[in-house]
ZARO-148964 format. One record per residue: residue in one letter; x, y, z of N, C-alpha, C in turn. Coordinates in pm, whole numbers, plus 50000, padded with zeros to 5 digits. Layout:
N
type:A&neast:X&nnorth:Y&nup:Z&caeast:X&canorth:Y&caup:Z&ceast:X&cnorth:Y&cup:Z
...
END
This chain:
135
type:X&neast:49621&nnorth:47401&nup:51122&caeast:49507&canorth:47374&caup:51092&ceast:49422&cnorth:47450&cup:50955
type:X&neast:49366&nnorth:47381&nup:50829&caeast:49365&canorth:47497&caup:50730&ceast:49221&cnorth:47501&cup:50713
type:X&neast:49195&nnorth:47596&nup:50606&caeast:49017&canorth:47620&caup:50641&ceast:48980&cnorth:47767&cup:50659
type:X&neast:48907&nnorth:47822&nup:50580&caeast:48842&canorth:47921&caup:50591&ceast:48774&cnorth:47944&cup:50694
type:X&neast:48777&nnorth:48068&nup:50792&caeast:48673&canorth:48131&caup:50907&ceast:48555&cnorth:48149&cup:50847
type:X&neast:48450&nnorth:48158&nup:50865&caeast:48344&canorth:48219&caup:50814&ceast:48380&cnorth:48390&cup:50913
type:X&neast:48368&nnorth:48336&nup:51019&caeast:48363&canorth:48466&caup:51090&ceast:48466&cnorth:48541&cup:51092
type:X&neast:48569&nnorth:48523&nup:51029&caeast:48676&canorth:48679&caup:51060&ceast:48711&cnorth:48661&cup:50898
type:X&neast:48777&nnorth:48790&nup:50874&caeast:48776&canorth:48861&caup:50728&ceast:48887&cnorth:48973&cup:50725
type:X&neast:48966&nnorth:48987&nup:50625&caeast:49042&canorth:49086&caup:50659&ceast:48967&cnorth:49174&cup:50598
type:X&neast:48888&nnorth:49307&nup:50660&caeast:48829&canorth:49386&caup:50578&ceast:48912&cnorth:49515&cup:50496
type:X&neast:48991&nnorth:49581&nup:50548&caeast:49068&canorth:49652&caup:50526&ceast:49191&cnorth:49703&cup:50605
type:X&neast:49320&nnorth:49750&nup:50536&caeast:49450&canorth:49781&caup:50604&ceast:49424&cnorth:49941&cup:50604
type:X&neast:49490&nnorth:50049&nup:50702&caeast:49425&canorth:50101&caup:50737&ceast:49605&cnorth:50188&cup:50748
type:X&neast:49687&nnorth:50302&nup:50653&caeast:49811&canorth:50337&caup:50677&ceast:49753&cnorth:50476&cup:50703
type:X&neast:49872&nnorth:50562&nup:50836&caeast:49797&canorth:50655&caup:50911&ceast:49901&cnorth:50780&cup:50753
type:X&neast:49871&nnorth:50862&nup:50758&caeast:49917&canorth:50958&caup:50666&ceast:49891&cnorth:51078&cup:50712
type:X&neast:49992&nnorth:51188&nup:50660&caeast:49999&canorth:51320&caup:50723&ceast:49866&cnorth:51397&cup:50628
type:X&neast:49912&nnorth:51337&nup:50463&caeast:49792&canorth:51413&caup:50405&ceast:49712&cnorth:51311&cup:50298
type:X&neast:49609&nnorth:51307&nup:50331&caeast:49514&canorth:51164&caup:50291&ceast:49506&cnorth:51203&cup:50136
type:X&neast:49428&nnorth:51321&nup:50098&caeast:49405&canorth:51355&caup:49938&ceast:49549&cnorth:51358&cup:49874
type:X&neast:49647&nnorth:51368&nup:49928&caeast:49783&canorth:51379&caup:49866&ceast:49791&cnorth:51217&cup:49779
type:X&neast:49769&nnorth:51155&nup:49915&caeast:49825&canorth:51005&caup:49925&ceast:49731&cnorth:50930&cup:49836
type:X&neast:49630&nnorth:51005&nup:49821&caeast:49527&canorth:50892&caup:49769&ceast:49538&cnorth:50943&cup:49594
type:X&neast:49580&nnorth:51083&nup:49549&caeast:49622&canorth:51118&caup:49476&ceast:49738&cnorth:51033&cup:49380
type:X&neast:49855&nnorth:51015&nup:49483&caeast:49992&canorth:50915&caup:49441&ceast:49972&cnorth:50800&cup:49425
type:X&neast:49863&nnorth:50721&nup:49481&caeast:49846&canorth:50616&caup:49479&ceast:49728&cnorth:50559&cup:49294
type:X&neast:49690&nnorth:50707&nup:49258&caeast:49589&canorth:50658&caup:49176&ceast:49693&cnorth:50654&cup:49041
type:X&neast:49803&nnorth:50772&nup:49040&caeast:49933&canorth:50793&caup:48945&ceast:50053&cnorth:50660&cup:48960
type:X&neast:50050&nnorth:50662&nup:49086&caeast:50175&canorth:50557&caup:49092&ceast:50146&cnorth:50434&cup:49089
type:X&neast:50026&nnorth:50358&nup:49134&caeast:49994&canorth:50212&caup:49135&ceast:49910&cnorth:50198&cup:49040
type:X&neast:49824&nnorth:50325&nup:48965&caeast:49672&canorth:50245&caup:48952&ceast:49536&cnorth:50209&cup:48960
type:X&neast:49549&nnorth:50279&nup:49119&caeast:49454&canorth:50243&caup:49174&ceast:49294&cnorth:50340&cup:49204
type:X&neast:49212&nnorth:50316&nup:49202&caeast:49103&canorth:50371&caup:49217&ceast:49040&cnorth:50399&cup:49325
type:X&neast:48998&nnorth:50514&nup:49353&caeast:48973&canorth:50583&caup:49480&ceast:48798&cnorth:50497&cup:49556
type:X&neast:48765&nnorth:50462&nup:49636&caeast:48654&canorth:50431&caup:49656&ceast:48592&cnorth:50533&cup:49731
type:X&neast:48560&nnorth:50474&nup:49852&caeast:48502&canorth:50575&caup:49980&ceast:48548&cnorth:50663&cup:49992
type:X&neast:48572&nnorth:50807&nup:49989&caeast:48645&canorth:50962&caup:50044&ceast:48528&cnorth:51011&cup:50136
type:X&neast:48588&nnorth:51010&nup:50257&caeast:48499&canorth:51087&caup:50374&ceast:48500&cnorth:51276&cup:50336
type:X&neast:48366&nnorth:51310&nup:50371&caeast:48414&canorth:51445&caup:50324&ceast:48487&cnorth:51539&cup:50411
type:X&neast:48542&nnorth:51513&nup:50484&caeast:48683&canorth:51548&caup:50596&ceast:48814&cnorth:51563&cup:50528
type:X&neast:48839&nnorth:51482&nup:50441&caeast:48945&canorth:51462&caup:50408&ceast:48977&cnorth:51375&cup:50471
type:X&neast:48971&nnorth:51317&nup:50631&caeast:49089&canorth:51247&caup:50709&ceast:49068&cnorth:51101&cup:50647
type:X&neast:48982&nnorth:51043&nup:50571&caeast:49017&canorth:50911&caup:50533&ceast:48955&cnorth:50895&cup:50403
type:X&neast:48991&nnorth:50785&nup:50383&caeast:48970&canorth:50730&caup:50198&ceast:48990&cnorth:50610&cup:50203
type:X&neast:48929&nnorth:50520&nup:50069&caeast:48969&canorth:50385&caup:50056&ceast:48987&cnorth:50398&cup:49920
type:X&neast:49079&nnorth:50276&nup:49927&caeast:49130&canorth:50232&caup:49727&ceast:49027&cnorth:50124&cup:49732
type:X&neast:49032&nnorth:50117&nup:49576&caeast:48946&canorth:50020&caup:49564&ceast:49083&cnorth:49886&cup:49501
type:X&neast:49070&nnorth:49795&nup:49594&caeast:49153&canorth:49674&caup:49558&ceast:49149&cnorth:49587&cup:49555
type:X&neast:48962&nnorth:49512&nup:49542&caeast:48943&canorth:49413&caup:49548&ceast:48861&cnorth:49367&cup:49666
type:X&neast:48909&nnorth:49220&nup:49723&caeast:48822&canorth:49224&caup:49871&ceast:48864&cnorth:49306&cup:50008
type:X&neast:49001&nnorth:49315&nup:49999&caeast:49009&canorth:49402&caup:50119&ceast:49093&cnorth:49518&cup:50067
type:X&neast:48993&nnorth:49628&nup:50147&caeast:49068&canorth:49773&caup:50102&ceast:49162&cnorth:49845&cup:50154
type:X&neast:49219&nnorth:49890&nup:50073&caeast:49363&canorth:49965&caup:50118&ceast:49345&cnorth:50098&cup:50178
type:X&neast:49301&nnorth:50149&nup:50253&caeast:49239&canorth:50290&caup:50338&ceast:49414&cnorth:50384&cup:50398
type:X&neast:49362&nnorth:50499&nup:50378&caeast:49432&canorth:50579&caup:50454&ceast:49349&cnorth:50704&cup:50511
type:X&neast:49404&nnorth:50736&nup:50623&caeast:49388&canorth:50805&caup:50799&ceast:49439&cnorth:50890&cup:50820
type:X&neast:49407&nnorth:51007&nup:50803&caeast:49515&canorth:51107&caup:50866&ceast:49556&cnorth:51068&cup:51011
type:X&neast:49695&nnorth:51101&nup:51011&caeast:49769&canorth:51036&caup:51183&ceast:49698&cnorth:51105&cup:51287
type:X&neast:49662&nnorth:51211&nup:51253&caeast:49588&canorth:51327&caup:51365&ceast:49435&cnorth:51241&cup:51417
type:X&neast:49371&nnorth:51156&nup:51302&caeast:49268&canorth:51157&caup:51313&ceast:49229&cnorth:51009&cup:51386
type:X&neast:49363&nnorth:50904&nup:51435&caeast:49404&canorth:50777&caup:51501&ceast:49292&cnorth:50755&cup:51598
type:X&neast:49260&nnorth:50699&nup:51636&caeast:49144&canorth:50673&caup:51756&ceast:49245&cnorth:50545&cup:51808
type:X&neast:49348&nnorth:50514&nup:51781&caeast:49432&canorth:50410&caup:51873&ceast:49493&cnorth:50489&cup:52009
type:X&neast:49477&nnorth:50411&nup:52109&caeast:49518&canorth:50514&caup:52233&ceast:49685&cnorth:50495&cup:52220
type:X&neast:49742&nnorth:50471&nup:52152&caeast:49876&canorth:50486&caup:52170&ceast:49965&cnorth:50576&cup:52080
type:X&neast:50038&nnorth:50597&nup:52094&caeast:50132&canorth:50695&caup:52002&ceast:50206&cnorth:50586&cup:51923
type:X&neast:50247&nnorth:50640&nup:51784&caeast:50308&canorth:50553&caup:51673&ceast:50376&cnorth:50684&cup:51634
type:X&neast:50458&nnorth:50587&nup:51552&caeast:50578&canorth:50683&caup:51481&ceast:50523&cnorth:50704&cup:51306
type:X&neast:50513&nnorth:50835&nup:51320&caeast:50438&canorth:50900&caup:51150&ceast:50539&cnorth:50810&cup:51043
type:X&neast:50482&nnorth:50776&nup:50938&caeast:50516&canorth:50772&caup:50811&ceast:50578&cnorth:50892&cup:50711
type:X&neast:50719&nnorth:50886&nup:50722&caeast:50791&canorth:51017&caup:50655&ceast:50876&cnorth:50900&cup:50568
type:X&neast:50911&nnorth:50996&nup:50443&caeast:50997&canorth:50910&caup:50330&ceast:51154&cnorth:50951&cup:50390
type:X&neast:51197&nnorth:51048&nup:50479&caeast:51299&canorth:51054&caup:50543&ceast:51315&cnorth:50969&cup:50660
type:X&neast:51226&nnorth:50869&nup:50705&caeast:51281&canorth:50798&caup:50828&ceast:51262&cnorth:50651&cup:50773
type:X&neast:51290&nnorth:50541&nup:50888&caeast:51312&canorth:50434&caup:50838&ceast:51189&cnorth:50393&cup:50847
type:X&neast:51158&nnorth:50314&nup:50737&caeast:51015&canorth:50232&caup:50715&ceast:50935&cnorth:50202&cup:50835
type:X&neast:50806&nnorth:50165&nup:50813&caeast:50744&canorth:50098&caup:50942&ceast:50756&cnorth:49953&cup:50914
type:X&neast:50748&nnorth:49855&nup:50994&caeast:50796&canorth:49740&caup:51029&ceast:50666&cnorth:49659&cup:50943
type:X&neast:50584&nnorth:49724&nup:50821&caeast:50501&canorth:49673&caup:50711&ceast:50501&cnorth:49688&cup:50607
type:X&neast:50449&nnorth:49652&nup:50529&caeast:50415&canorth:49695&caup:50422&ceast:50268&cnorth:49632&cup:50322
type:X&neast:50238&nnorth:49716&nup:50220&caeast:50141&canorth:49625&caup:50160&ceast:50168&cnorth:49577&cup:50014
type:X&neast:50137&nnorth:49471&nup:49938&caeast:50138&canorth:49410&caup:49849&ceast:50057&cnorth:49421&cup:49740
type:X&neast:50096&nnorth:49475&nup:49640&caeast:49986&canorth:49468&caup:49545&ceast:50054&cnorth:49357&cup:49421
type:X&neast:49935&nnorth:49322&nup:49419&caeast:49969&canorth:49144&caup:49336&ceast:49940&cnorth:49251&cup:49147
type:X&neast:50040&nnorth:49246&nup:49114&caeast:49964&canorth:49260&caup:48925&ceast:50076&cnorth:49150&cup:48831
type:X&neast:49991&nnorth:49151&nup:48720&caeast:50022&canorth:49084&caup:48623&ceast:50218&cnorth:49110&cup:48547
type:X&neast:50231&nnorth:49258&nup:48534&caeast:50354&canorth:49288&caup:48502&ceast:50418&cnorth:49376&cup:48636
type:X&neast:50476&nnorth:49334&nup:48708&caeast:50583&canorth:49389&caup:48794&ceast:50699&cnorth:49484&cup:48744
type:X&neast:50726&nnorth:49428&nup:48662&caeast:50822&canorth:49539&caup:48593&ceast:50763&cnorth:49673&cup:48515
type:X&neast:50653&nnorth:49679&nup:48457&caeast:50611&canorth:49800&caup:48413&ceast:50522&cnorth:49894&cup:48529
type:X&neast:50494&nnorth:49825&nup:48618&caeast:50411&canorth:49878&caup:48745&ceast:50574&cnorth:49907&cup:48841
type:X&neast:50668&nnorth:49869&nup:48835&caeast:50770&canorth:49937&caup:48951&ceast:50834&cnorth:50089&cup:48834
type:X&neast:50841&nnorth:50050&nup:48723&caeast:50879&canorth:50162&caup:48624&ceast:50780&cnorth:50286&cup:48666
type:X&neast:50632&nnorth:50245&nup:48624&caeast:50572&canorth:50345&caup:48671&ceast:50564&cnorth:50411&cup:48779
type:X&neast:50545&nnorth:50321&nup:48910&caeast:50550&canorth:50406&caup:49025&ceast:50669&cnorth:50477&cup:49029
type:X&neast:50817&nnorth:50419&nup:48997&caeast:50916&canorth:50526&caup:49059&ceast:50917&cnorth:50717&cup:48934
type:X&neast:50818&nnorth:50636&nup:48827&caeast:50825&canorth:50784&caup:48747&ceast:50763&cnorth:50818&cup:48823
type:X&neast:50646&nnorth:50829&nup:48874&caeast:50539&canorth:50894&caup:48990&ceast:50622&cnorth:50940&cup:49073
type:X&neast:50741&nnorth:50882&nup:49110&caeast:50794&canorth:50943&caup:49235&ceast:50759&cnorth:50882&cup:49384
type:X&neast:50794&nnorth:50749&nup:49333&caeast:50830&canorth:50631&caup:49443&ceast:50968&cnorth:50676&cup:49448
type:X&neast:51003&nnorth:50614&nup:49609&caeast:51161&canorth:50570&caup:49575&ceast:51185&cnorth:50408&cup:49550
type:X&neast:51258&nnorth:50422&nup:49464&caeast:51295&canorth:50253&caup:49431&ceast:51364&cnorth:50221&cup:49563
type:X&neast:51340&nnorth:50088&nup:49606&caeast:51367&canorth:49996&caup:49722&ceast:51467&cnorth:49853&cup:49617
type:X&neast:51369&nnorth:49841&nup:49560&caeast:51391&canorth:49678&caup:49538&ceast:51374&cnorth:49670&cup:49366
type:X&neast:51452&nnorth:49652&nup:49293&caeast:51401&canorth:49627&caup:49125&ceast:51347&cnorth:49477&cup:49142
type:X&neast:51256&nnorth:49470&nup:49008&caeast:51207&canorth:49353&caup:49025&ceast:51275&cnorth:49282&cup:49014
type:X&neast:51297&nnorth:49140&nup:49079&caeast:51349&canorth:49011&caup:49121&ceast:51295&cnorth:48903&cup:49125
type:X&neast:51336&nnorth:48801&nup:49041&caeast:51255&canorth:48653&caup:48991&ceast:51300&cnorth:48596&cup:49126
type:X&neast:51236&nnorth:48526&nup:49225&caeast:51251&canorth:48453&caup:49355&ceast:51205&cnorth:48335&cup:49327
type:X&neast:51314&nnorth:48213&nup:49381&caeast:51291&canorth:48093&caup:49346&ceast:51144&cnorth:48022&cup:49369
type:X&neast:51017&nnorth:48099&nup:49422&caeast:50932&canorth:48006&caup:49425&ceast:50829&cnorth:48069&cup:49367
type:X&neast:50932&nnorth:48120&nup:49174&caeast:50838&canorth:48169&caup:49064&ceast:50710&cnorth:48319&cup:49087
type:X&neast:50801&nnorth:48365&nup:49146&caeast:50734&canorth:48535&caup:49187&ceast:50848&cnorth:48607&cup:49150
type:X&neast:50780&nnorth:48743&nup:49095&caeast:50867&canorth:48854&caup:49084&ceast:50838&cnorth:48942&cup:49149
type:X&neast:50914&nnorth:49018&nup:49242&caeast:50882&canorth:49076&caup:49338&ceast:50958&cnorth:49178&cup:49362
type:X&neast:50895&nnorth:49332&nup:49387&caeast:50970&canorth:49466&caup:49391&ceast:50927&cnorth:49537&cup:49499
type:X&neast:51020&nnorth:49654&nup:49555&caeast:50985&canorth:49723&caup:49689&ceast:50964&cnorth:49863&cup:49627
type:X&neast:50916&nnorth:49945&nup:49646&caeast:50938&canorth:50070&caup:49626&ceast:50861&cnorth:50127&cup:49779
type:X&neast:50883&nnorth:50266&nup:49812&caeast:50828&canorth:50345&caup:49890&ceast:50739&cnorth:50506&cup:49896
type:X&neast:50644&nnorth:50484&nup:49910&caeast:50514&canorth:50578&caup:49891&ceast:50590&cnorth:50719&cup:49904
type:X&neast:50482&nnorth:50837&nup:49855&caeast:50560&canorth:50969&caup:49902&ceast:50554&cnorth:50988&cup:50055
type:X&neast:50473&nnorth:50891&nup:50147&caeast:50509&canorth:50908&caup:50325&ceast:50586&cnorth:50809&cup:50339
type:X&neast:50684&nnorth:50704&nup:50246&caeast:50796&canorth:50673&caup:50293&ceast:50770&cnorth:50491&cup:50355
type:X&neast:50609&nnorth:50493&nup:50308&caeast:50551&canorth:50329&caup:50337&ceast:50596&cnorth:50235&cup:50249
type:X&neast:50631&nnorth:50149&nup:50315&caeast:50703&canorth:50038&caup:50207&ceast:50532&cnorth:49999&cup:50103
type:X&neast:50582&nnorth:49984&nup:49988&caeast:50522&canorth:49896&caup:49880&ceast:50549&cnorth:49787&cup:49819
type:X&neast:50506&nnorth:49678&nup:49802&caeast:50576&canorth:49523&caup:49749&ceast:50480&cnorth:49533&cup:49602
type:X&neast:50552&nnorth:49526&nup:49496&caeast:50437&canorth:49490&caup:49375&ceast:50520&cnorth:49369&cup:49294
type:X&neast:50427&nnorth:49303&nup:49325&caeast:50467&canorth:49143&caup:49275&ceast:50396&cnorth:49094&cup:49152
type:X&neast:50390&nnorth:48975&nup:49119&caeast:50357&canorth:48873&caup:49026&ceast:50292&cnorth:48778&cup:49135
type:X&neast:50158&nnorth:48740&nup:49082&caeast:50103&canorth:48621&caup:49167&ceast:50166&cnorth:48519&cup:49131
type:X&neast:50183&nnorth:48419&nup:49261&caeast:50298&canorth:48318&caup:49277&ceast:50239&cnorth:48181&cup:49218
type:X&neast:50332&nnorth:48139&nup:49135&caeast:50278&canorth:48011&caup:49023&ceast:50232&cnorth:47867&cup:49127
type:X&neast:50142&nnorth:47873&nup:49068&caeast:50095&canorth:47720&caup:49164&ceast:50156&cnorth:47594&cup:49147
END
């Protein structure tokens, strides 16, 4: 079944981090994102990313009643990624690495007509930098 469901939409993606302010500054420098809502407590912030916000919450502020493995640069990455669709993945990859992101995969042309690269942010979380998929 295809089509859009008006009752459900992806509102935001939250990544739990040890330092929200530091993460926001990193995403501004490495990926050129703009901060949106930032709570005065410093425990939560959202980045402007279009229709769906990318948010960061302090890992101690989680209300999830389950323990989770913290995102750390020295650990294996979480089983998730955030994909940022951009016009020039080559330039974005270089900018991110220059800002301190750890290179995972340099920009690679995929058979479906997309250029894809991967880095890890300062928390060790995986960020995909990719071009739009050609239709």
